N, C-alpha and C positions, 0 to 999 in steps of 0.2 A: 844258533846253538844245537839246533837239530834235536835228538833225542838224548843228549848227553846228559848224565846224572852227575851233579856235582856234590860232593861231601862238603858238610857243614863243619868247619873246624870247631871242636868242643862239644859237638852232638854225636854220641856214640849209640849204636843200635845194636842189640843182640836177638837171636831167634833160638827156639827150641821145639821139639815135639813133645807136648804133654800128653797127646792121646786123648784130648777132651771129647771129640767126636769121632774123629779118623785116626787110626793108628798110624804111625810113621810120618804123619803130615806136620810140618812146622806150624803150630798153631798159637805160640806163646812169643810175645814180643816184649822187649824191655828197652826203654829209651832212657839214656842217662844224659843229665844237663849238670854242666859244671857249677861247682859253687860260685855264687855272684851272678848266675845267669837269671833271667826273668821269664816268666811263663804267664800267658793269657789263654782264657778259655771260655767257650760258650757251650751251652748245653740244652738239651731237649726242654720243652715246655709242656710236653705230655704229662697229665696228672699222675699217671702210673709210671713216672720215670725209674728207671732200674737202680738197683743199690748201689753200683759202682758210681752212678752220678751224684747220689748222696752223699757218698763217702768223698768222692773227689772234689766236690764243692766245699765240704767241711774242711778237708785238708787244705785247699788252697787259700781258705780265709786264716788258716792257723800257723802255717809254717811256708817257706820258700821251698818249692818242690824240687826234687833232686832226680827223681825217677818217676817214669810213667809206664804202669804194666798192664798189657792188653792181651786179653786172649779172644780167640774166635772159637764157635763151635757150642757156646752157651752164653746166653744174654744176662743171666743172673737177675733177671726181671720177673716181677709177679710173683717173688719168693719172700715176702714178708720179713720179720725179723732175722730169720736165718740167712737171708740173703745179705744183710748188713753185716751180720757176724762174719760170714763167709768172705765179703769183699775186705773187711777189716783184718782178718786173718791172713789174706793174701798179702797185703801191704805189710804186716808184721813180719811175714816170711821173707820178703824182699828186704826189709830193713835189716833183718839178722844177718842176712848173706853178705849185705853191703856196707853195715855200719852206720847208716842213717837213721834218722827217726822213721816211725811208721806214718807219721803224720806228712813227712816228706815225700811220700809215695803216693801217686794219683792212680787209681785203678779203673781200668775200661773193659768192657766186655760186649761181645756180639754174638748172636745165634739163636738158638730156641729160646723161646719165652716160657717161664713157669716150672722151669727144672732147676734143682739146686745145684750149684757150682761146686765140681770136683775139685776141691781145693788140694787134696792130697796129690793129685796128678799136677798141679801147678807147682806145689812145694818140690816135688822131685825133679821137675824140669828146670828150675830157676838156677841152679848151678851152672848147667850148660849155657843157658841163655847169657847169664853174667860173663862166663868164659869166653863167649863169641862176640862181646862188645867191640864194636869197630865203626869208625866214622863212615866207611864205604858200603854199609849193608842196607842202604834205602830200598833197593829192590827186594832183597830177601824179606825187609820187613813188610813191603807192600803185599808180598805174597801170603805172609804169615797171618794177616788180618783179615783175608777174604773168606767169604762164606759162599753165596751163590754167583759172586762174581766169576766172569770167564777169563779175566785176566786182570793183572795187578796195575795199578794206576799211580804213576810217578810222574812229577813235573819238577823242572829245576830251572832256574834262571839265574843271571848273574848281572850286576851293574857296578859301574865304576863310581867311587867316591873318595875324594881326597887322595887319589893315587892309589888306592886300594881296589881290589875286586871283591864286591860283596855278593854273598849267595844266599838264596832263597830256595830251599828245596821242600816238596811236600807230597805225602802220599795220603791216599783216600781209599775207603771201601765203601761199597754201596751198589745195589743192583735192583733190589726191591725193596718194599716198604720205604718208599722214597717221595715224601713231600716234606721236606726239612722245615722246622719251625724254629730255626737258628743257625742250622749249619747243615751236615749231612750225617749218614750213618756214623762213620768215623773220619775224622781227618786229621793229619799232624803235619804240621809245617815248622820250619827252623831257619833262623838267619843266624850269621855270625856277628852281626852288630850287637852293641851294647844300647838296649832301649829300656827307658823308663817304664815301669810296669803299667801305669795308667795310660800311657800313649801306647803301648804294645796293645792293650786292650781295645783302644779305639781303632788302632789299625785293623784288627781283626774284624771287629764289628762292622767297620765301613767295608772291608772286603767281602764279607758274608752275604750282606744283603743282595747285591747285584748277582751272585754266584750261586752258593749253596741255598740261599733262600729264595731263588728263582727258578727253581727245577722242580719237576715232578714226573715220576715213572707211574704211579698208582693212586696218589692222593693219600697215601698212608704215612703218618708221621711216627717215627719209631719211639720206643721207650728208652733208647740207648743213645740217642744222637750226641756227638761230642765233636767239637773242633778246637784244636790246641795250636797256639803259636808260641814257640820257645825261640829265645835270643840268648846266645851263648856269650856274647861280649868278647869273642876271639879275635874279631877283625883288626884289631890294631888302631881304631879310629875312636874319637871322643863318644861319650855317652849321648844317644839321640833322647833329647829331652824338650824340644821345642817343635809343637805342631807345624810352625811356620818356616820350618828350615828346611834346605835343599835335601839334607839326609832323610827327613821323615818323608818329603814328598816322594822321592824315589823308592823308599821302601814300601810306602803305601801303594803306589803304582805297582811295584812288582809283586807284593804279596796279593793284590787284587787279581793281578794277571795269572798267577799261580792257582789261585782258587778258582777263576773262571774257566781255566784248563781243565782242573780236576773234575770240577761240577759238570763240564760238557763231556767228560769221559764216563762219569757215572751214568749219564742219561743215554749215551751211545751203548753202554753196556747194560741197560736196562733188562730186566727178566724177560727174554724172549722177543727183544725189540730187533726191528729190521729198518726202522726209520728213525732219524733224529731230526726233529720239527720244532722249529722257533715260532711261537705265537707273538705277534707284535701288535699291540694295540695302541693306536695313536689317537690325538684330538679329544682326549677324554678331559672330564672337569677336574680330576684329581688322579695321583698315581694310584691311590687306593681303587679308584673306579676302574681304572685301566687294568690293574692286576685282576680285579673280581671278575671283569670279563674274560681275560686271558685264562684264568684258572678254570672258568667254566667250560671254555672250550677244550683246554688240555686234560680236563678230568671226565668229558663226557665219554661213556663207553661206546656210543654210536660214531662219534668222530674217530676215537682210536681205532676202532675196528675198520672203519672206512680207509683209515690211513694204512692199515696192514694190507688190507686188499687193493691198494692204489686205486680206490675207487673215488671219482671226483664227485662225491655225493654231497654237493655244497649245501643243499638244505639243511642238513645236520649241523654245519657251522652256523647257517644263518639261525636255526632255532636256539642254539646255545647263547647266541648273542642275545636274542629276544627274551630268554628267561634268566639272565644274569641279575636282574633286580634293578636296573637302572631306571629311575623315575622320569617320566616325560621324555622318554626317547623318540626322537623323529627319526622314524625308519628311512624317510626319504634322503637324510643327510648321510646315512651309513654306506661305506663301501667296505667290501671284502675282497680280498685278493689271495691269490696263490703265486707266490713270487711276484713276476711283473704281469700276471693274468688277473684282470679284474672280472670277477665272478657275480657281484652284486653292486648295483647302483640305482639310485632313484627308487628304491623300496621293492626291487625285484631283480630278475636277472639282468646282468649288463646286456645291452643291446648288441655288443660286438663280441660277446663271450661265446666261444664254440667248445664242445665237449672235447674235441681233439686237443685243444690247447690246454684245457684242464687236465687232461690225461697224461700230457707230456710232463707236467710238473710233477703230478702224484706219483709218477713212475720213477722219479729220483729218490735216492737214499736220504738226501738232506733237502729241505726246503722250508719256506715260510709262510705261514698263514698270517696275512695282515689285515687288520681291521681298523678303518678310521671312522670314528663316532661322529665327528662334524659337530662337537660341542664344546671343545677347549683345547688347552695346550699341553696337557700331561700325557705321558705315555709310559708303557711297561712293556718289558720283554719277560717271557717265560720258555724255557726249554722243556719240552716233553717227547715222548715217543709213541709208538703204536702199542696197541694190545693184540698179541698173536695168541695161536693156539697153544704155544710153549710156555708162555705166561702162566696159563691156566695149569698145565702140566706141571710146572715147576712149582708152584705153590700148593697144588693138590697133594704133591708127593714130597713135601719139605721134610716131613718128619719120618718118611719110611725110607 
């Protein structure tokens, strides 16, 4: 299917320039879901979650969503009661333009934390966003939600079901403040299938764990994380309501594939990143243990700066494994690899390891750090990137 982006029948997207942070740039997105469609969502577990997160969760519990309203340039987080009022006012403004209920609008924001949302700008731009609603606007939508991203992230897949071609298309934004604790910075996926709401939620939850919940750029979980999965019901096949059905199996596989691809693009586009690195931890006693070791490696500033320098300073990886908090770790059972090059075995440097072999792997733009703990059958994969000069520069100058 290459890089084709497929429209999702029944899902329309419209963008506009509200001037929230940068004049003349599209920074407002409206996604319209047809009546009778279903919507699932996962949100950040950060205790300081943003006002739109609170409002979106409340609205999802009250009404069937018809519109998603997303702005970039301002997170509306850390804004107290005023932030809640601003999020609710934004929903009311879209409801007035479209004729739906305010509770049928789900708000989302991304950008600078701690500044009040310029609702007047949003209200003025809404008519243009509504006027531009179109099923073919996925790529424009992906651009509108960007902040420090260097490029839009769009993934589209199709599969056959009962003689019909079913579509799953998704967009995401995220480049920094990425260690999701449910999803990613912002992600929106849609399918034209009709899907039971509870099953749609299960599908999203299962897709998020190995994808958005298994990546890290810098170890920071955003206040605004949200991941939404919409089902328009326009495919012309019967409602998917059985988790054991072929329809659900194909949908789940495809949604997971789209999420995995989007998550990979987020890490590849990490702020200042020059390397995409998979950390694979095997033969652990539990998945939790494997993930703990993987994240310890992925979050180590010493490991990440060595990745940036293409320096096979394997002692930093060894030290990270050793401080990951595993009880009774038998170090003589541990193996550490760079792709197919074993660097640590039997408690020290592998006898056949050479610096030249390690250097050859570290010079690659993408590779795997493998750890075999030798104490169980569980495994986990985490995607991460390096820590470069540009990461510091981007975040030091973020508000200037």
